[in-house]
C-alpha positions as CSV (number, residue, x, y, z in Angstrom):
1,M,-57.3,69.4,47.1
2,Q,-54.2,67.3,47.1
3,A,-52.6,66.5,50.5
4,T,-49.4,68.0,49.1
5,D,-51.1,71.4,48.8
6,L,-51.2,71.7,52.5
7,Y,-47.4,71.9,52.7
8,Y,-46.9,74.3,49.9
9,S,-47.1,77.5,51.9
10,V,-44.4,76.3,54.3
11,K,-42.5,73.9,52.0
12,D,-39.1,75.4,52.8
13,D,-39.9,75.3,56.5
14,F,-40.9,71.7,56.2
15,K,-37.6,70.8,54.6
16,A,-35.8,72.5,57.4
17,V,-37.8,70.5,59.9
18,D,-36.7,67.3,58.2
19,A,-33.1,68.4,58.5
20,A,-33.6,69.3,62.2
21,I,-35.1,65.8,62.9
22,I,-32.1,64.1,61.3
23,E,-29.7,66.3,63.1
24,H,-31.3,65.7,66.5
25,L,-31.6,62.0,66.1
26,S,-27.9,61.8,66.5
27,S,-26.8,59.4,69.3
28,Q,-23.7,57.6,70.4
29,V,-25.8,54.4,70.4
30,P,-26.4,53.2,66.9
31,L,-29.7,51.4,67.7
32,V,-31.2,54.6,68.9
33,E,-30.6,56.2,65.6
34,K,-31.7,53.2,63.7
35,I,-35.1,52.8,65.4
36,G,-35.7,56.5,65.5
37,Q,-35.0,56.9,61.8
38,Y,-37.1,53.8,61.0
39,I,-40.3,55.1,62.6
40,I,-39.8,58.7,61.5
41,D,-39.3,57.5,57.9
42,S,-42.3,55.2,58.0
43,G,-44.7,57.4,56.0
44,G,-46.5,59.6,58.4
45,K,-47.9,62.9,57.2
46,R,-46.3,64.9,60.0
47,L,-49.5,66.9,60.6
48,R,-48.5,67.9,64.1
49,P,-45.3,69.7,63.1
50,L,-47.2,71.1,60.1
51,L,-49.6,72.6,62.6
52,V,-46.8,74.3,64.4
53,L,-45.4,75.9,61.2
54,L,-48.8,77.0,59.9
55,A,-49.9,78.4,63.2
56,A,-46.7,80.4,63.8
57,R,-46.7,81.8,60.2
58,A,-50.4,82.6,60.4
59,C,-49.6,84.7,63.4
60,G,-46.8,86.6,61.6
61,Y,-43.8,84.7,62.9
62,Q,-40.6,85.6,61.0
63,K,-37.8,83.9,62.9
64,N,-36.7,80.3,62.7
65,Q,-37.3,78.7,66.1
66,H,-40.6,77.3,64.8
67,I,-38.4,74.8,63.0
68,T,-37.0,73.4,66.3
69,L,-40.5,73.5,67.8
70,A,-42.0,71.5,65.0
71,A,-39.2,68.9,65.4
72,V,-39.9,68.8,69.1
73,V,-43.6,68.0,68.5
74,E,-42.7,65.3,66.0
75,F,-40.3,63.7,68.5
76,I,-43.0,63.7,71.2
77,H,-45.5,62.1,68.7
78,T,-43.0,59.5,67.6
79,A,-42.2,58.6,71.2
80,T,-45.9,58.0,71.9
81,L,-46.2,55.8,68.8
82,L,-43.3,53.6,70.0
83,H,-44.8,53.3,73.4
84,D,-48.4,52.7,72.0
85,D,-47.4,49.9,69.8
86,V,-45.8,48.1,72.7
87,V,-48.8,48.6,74.9
88,D,-51.2,47.6,72.1
89,T,-48.9,44.7,71.0
90,S,-49.3,46.1,67.4
91,D,-47.3,44.5,64.6
92,L,-48.2,46.8,61.8
93,R,-48.3,50.6,61.4
94,R,-48.5,52.5,58.1
95,G,-48.2,49.3,56.2
96,K,-44.8,48.4,57.8
97,P,-43.8,46.2,60.7
98,T,-43.8,48.2,64.0
99,A,-40.5,48.9,65.7
100,N,-41.4,46.5,68.5
101,N,-42.0,43.8,65.9
102,K,-38.6,44.3,64.5
103,W,-36.4,45.1,67.5
104,G,-38.5,44.0,70.5
105,N,-40.5,45.8,73.2
106,S,-37.6,46.8,75.4
107,S,-35.7,48.6,72.6
108,S,-38.9,50.4,71.5
109,V,-39.7,51.7,74.9
110,L,-36.2,52.9,75.6
111,V,-35.9,54.6,72.3
112,G,-39.2,56.3,72.9
113,D,-37.8,57.5,76.2
114,F,-34.7,58.9,74.3
115,L,-37.0,60.8,71.9
116,Y,-38.9,62.3,74.8
117,S,-35.7,63.4,76.6
118,R,-34.2,64.8,73.3
119,A,-37.5,66.7,72.6
120,F,-37.2,68.5,76.0
121,Q,-33.5,69.2,75.5
122,M,-34.5,71.0,72.2
123,L,-37.5,72.7,73.9
124,V,-35.2,74.2,76.5
125,S,-33.0,75.7,73.7
126,I,-36.1,77.7,72.5
127,G,-36.2,79.3,75.9
128,Q,-39.8,80.5,75.9
129,V,-41.5,79.6,79.2
130,D,-45.1,79.6,78.0
131,V,-44.2,77.2,75.1
132,M,-42.4,74.9,77.6
133,D,-45.4,75.1,80.0
134,T,-47.9,74.1,77.2
135,L,-45.9,71.2,75.9
136,S,-44.9,69.8,79.3
137,N,-48.6,69.9,80.4
138,A,-49.6,68.3,77.1
139,T,-47.2,65.4,77.5
140,N,-48.6,64.8,81.0
141,V,-52.2,64.8,79.7
142,I,-51.3,62.4,76.8
143,A,-49.8,60.0,79.3
144,E,-52.9,60.1,81.4
145,G,-55.0,59.5,78.3
146,E,-53.1,56.4,77.5
147,V,-53.5,55.1,81.0
148,L,-57.2,55.8,80.9
149,Q,-57.5,54.0,77.6
150,L,-55.7,51.0,79.1
151,L,-58.2,51.0,82.0
152,N,-61.1,51.2,79.6
153,A,-59.9,48.3,77.5
154,K,-62.3,45.3,77.5
155,N,-65.0,47.4,79.2
156,P,-68.2,47.4,77.2
157,D,-69.8,49.9,79.6
158,V,-67.6,52.8,78.5
159,S,-69.9,55.8,77.7
160,E,-69.6,58.2,74.8
161,A,-68.4,60.9,77.3
162,D,-65.8,58.5,78.6
163,Y,-64.6,57.7,75.1
164,L,-64.3,61.4,74.2
165,H,-62.3,62.1,77.3
166,V,-59.8,59.4,76.3
167,I,-59.3,60.7,72.7
168,L,-59.0,64.3,74.0
169,G,-56.0,63.2,76.0
170,K,-54.4,60.6,73.8
171,T,-54.8,62.3,70.4
172,A,-56.3,65.8,70.4
173,M,-54.0,67.1,73.1
174,L,-50.9,67.1,70.9
175,F,-52.8,68.6,68.0
176,E,-53.9,71.3,70.4
177,A,-50.4,71.9,71.8
178,A,-48.9,72.0,68.3
179,S,-51.2,74.8,67.1
180,H,-51.2,76.6,70.4
181,T,-47.4,76.7,70.8
182,G,-47.0,77.9,67.2
183,A,-49.1,80.9,68.2
184,Q,-47.3,81.3,71.5
185,L,-43.9,81.3,69.8
186,A,-45.2,84.1,67.5
187,K,-46.3,86.0,70.6
188,A,-49.9,86.2,69.2
189,N,-52.4,88.0,71.3
190,F,-54.5,85.9,73.7
191,E,-57.6,85.7,71.5
192,Q,-55.6,84.4,68.5
193,A,-53.5,82.0,70.6
194,D,-56.6,80.6,72.3
195,A,-58.4,80.3,68.9
196,L,-55.5,78.3,67.5
197,R,-55.5,76.2,70.7
198,R,-59.1,75.3,70.2
199,F,-58.6,74.8,66.5
200,G,-56.0,72.1,67.2
201,R,-58.3,70.4,69.8
202,H,-61.3,70.2,67.4
203,L,-59.1,69.0,64.6
204,G,-57.5,66.3,66.7
205,I,-60.8,65.0,67.9
206,A,-62.0,64.8,64.3
207,F,-58.9,63.1,63.2
208,Q,-59.3,60.4,65.9
209,L,-63.0,59.9,65.2
210,I,-62.2,59.2,61.5
211,D,-59.4,56.9,62.5
212,D,-61.8,54.9,64.7
213,L,-64.4,54.9,61.9
214,M,-61.8,53.5,59.4
215,D,-61.1,50.6,61.7
216,Y,-64.5,49.2,60.6
217,T,-64.6,50.5,57.0
218,G,-61.1,50.5,55.6
219,D,-58.8,47.8,54.4
220,Q,-55.3,46.8,55.5
221,I,-53.5,48.0,52.3
222,T,-55.2,51.5,52.4
223,M,-55.0,52.0,56.2
224,G,-51.6,50.5,56.7
225,K,-52.8,48.6,59.7
226,N,-55.0,45.5,60.3
227,V,-58.8,46.0,60.0
228,G,-60.5,45.5,63.4
229,D,-57.3,46.3,65.4
230,D,-59.3,48.3,67.9
231,L,-61.7,45.5,68.6
232,S,-58.9,43.0,68.8
233,E,-57.4,45.2,71.6
234,G,-60.8,45.5,73.3
235,K,-61.1,49.2,72.6
236,P,-64.7,50.5,72.9
237,T,-64.6,53.2,70.3
238,L,-67.5,55.4,69.2
239,P,-68.9,53.2,66.4
240,L,-69.2,50.3,68.9
241,I,-70.6,52.5,71.7
242,H,-73.3,54.0,69.4
243,A,-74.2,50.6,67.9
244,M,-74.7,49.1,71.4
245,T,-77.4,51.8,72.1
246,H,-79.3,51.1,68.9
247,A,-78.8,47.3,68.4
248,T,-81.1,44.5,69.4
249,A,-80.4,42.8,72.7
250,E,-78.8,39.8,70.9
251,E,-76.6,42.1,68.8
252,R,-75.6,44.1,71.8
253,Q,-74.5,41.0,73.7
254,L,-72.4,40.0,70.7
255,I,-70.6,43.3,70.7
256,R,-70.2,43.3,74.5
257,R,-68.7,39.8,74.4
258,A,-66.3,40.8,71.6
259,I,-65.0,43.8,73.6
260,R,-64.6,41.8,76.8
261,Q,-62.7,39.1,75.0
262,A,-60.8,41.5,72.7
263,S,-61.8,39.2,69.8
264,C,-62.3,39.8,66.1
265,E,-63.9,36.4,65.6
266,H,-67.2,38.0,64.6
267,I,-65.9,41.1,62.9
268,D,-68.1,40.7,59.8
269,E,-71.2,40.5,61.8
270,I,-70.2,43.4,64.0
271,Q,-69.4,45.5,60.9
272,A,-72.9,44.8,59.6
273,I,-74.5,45.8,62.9
274,I,-72.5,49.0,63.0
275,S,-73.6,49.8,59.5
276,R,-77.3,49.0,60.1
277,C,-77.5,51.0,63.3
278,G,-76.2,54.1,61.5
279,S,-73.1,54.2,63.7
280,L,-70.7,54.9,60.9
281,D,-72.8,57.9,59.8
282,Y,-73.1,59.1,63.3
283,T,-69.3,58.9,63.9
284,R,-68.7,60.8,60.6
285,A,-71.2,63.4,61.5
286,R,-69.6,64.0,64.9
287,A,-66.2,64.4,63.1
288,A,-67.8,66.8,60.6
289,Q,-69.1,68.9,63.5
290,E,-65.6,69.0,65.0
291,T,-64.1,70.3,61.8
292,Q,-66.8,73.0,61.5
293,D,-66.0,74.1,65.1
294,A,-62.3,74.1,64.1
295,L,-63.0,76.3,61.0
296,A,-64.9,78.8,63.2
297,C,-61.8,79.2,65.3
298,L,-59.9,80.6,62.3
299,N,-62.2,83.6,62.0
300,L,-59.9,85.5,64.3
301,L,-56.9,85.1,62.0
302,N,-56.0,87.4,59.1
303,D,-56.4,85.9,55.7
304,S,-53.1,84.3,54.5
305,P,-52.0,81.2,52.6
306,Y,-51.2,79.7,56.1
307,K,-54.8,80.3,57.2
308,T,-56.0,78.6,54.0
309,S,-53.8,75.6,54.7
310,L,-55.2,75.3,58.2
311,A,-58.7,75.3,56.8
312,D,-57.7,72.7,54.3
313,L,-56.5,70.4,57.1
314,C,-60.2,70.1,58.2
315,T,-61.1,68.9,54.7
316,L,-58.3,66.4,54.8
317,A,-59.3,65.1,58.3
318,L,-62.7,64.1,56.9
319,A,-61.5,62.8,53.6
320,R,-58.5,60.7,54.6
321,Q,-58.2,57.0,54.1
322,N,-55.1,56.3,56.1
């Protein structure tokens, strides 16, 4: 399966989403358009707006407001990226300098705020209360997840349950909201809408698990970010958490010290420990289970090209390299 196959069933819709994004980036302040356009054009797959389109179509939606909704979700996601890169002091994303690297932290934060506010202007134009309720709640949970991740930084005592709580908020919630609101827009019955909500949640968790795995297995060119970025930010992700429960006392102290100091000084040794302890296999297996749970959620949908593409997203989540 090629990644491009995922978009084929909604290719015209996807082009319309691109046009809507460009239209709604319009601002009287040139820097707003410049930064917004820069990050939106920086090579992302736009999986979250794709989820909106596929979920709506899979539930029989025939109108065109799913285009606006998909653009709303992309704006919210882009705003979180701008803010995240400032918080994490990142200088590279998708192989390109981050916006804060090019224009500074203040500009990045304020343009992120603009994208959030523009997203909710667009959301109001859709005029469907349940959709507004889902997305407004989601943005609140995402913000909480980001704060929780910040509080957990440099803390080697974070448990697996704590880690999963963070990624549910900071990553999986927008996947969940995207697929859920697509179904809500189509006025799907409760069972189908809830199944698509759960599908997005499981897919989002799998996506983040693989992302955290790649931080210790990928390379900068393939991933488009620096290897060991999570460790350099003091983030205790699942590969580290699992390794610390299976490593020797000396190895465990090395990992704990690296997390507390937010240091990649011993990244090669830590990668070797993670590999020897089976932490990479464990993380991948957890991601695979999440994709299986996501696939099971699709059983309530009628067969269609859109359902097939949703299922293919699970394959992509496990196979991706960036």
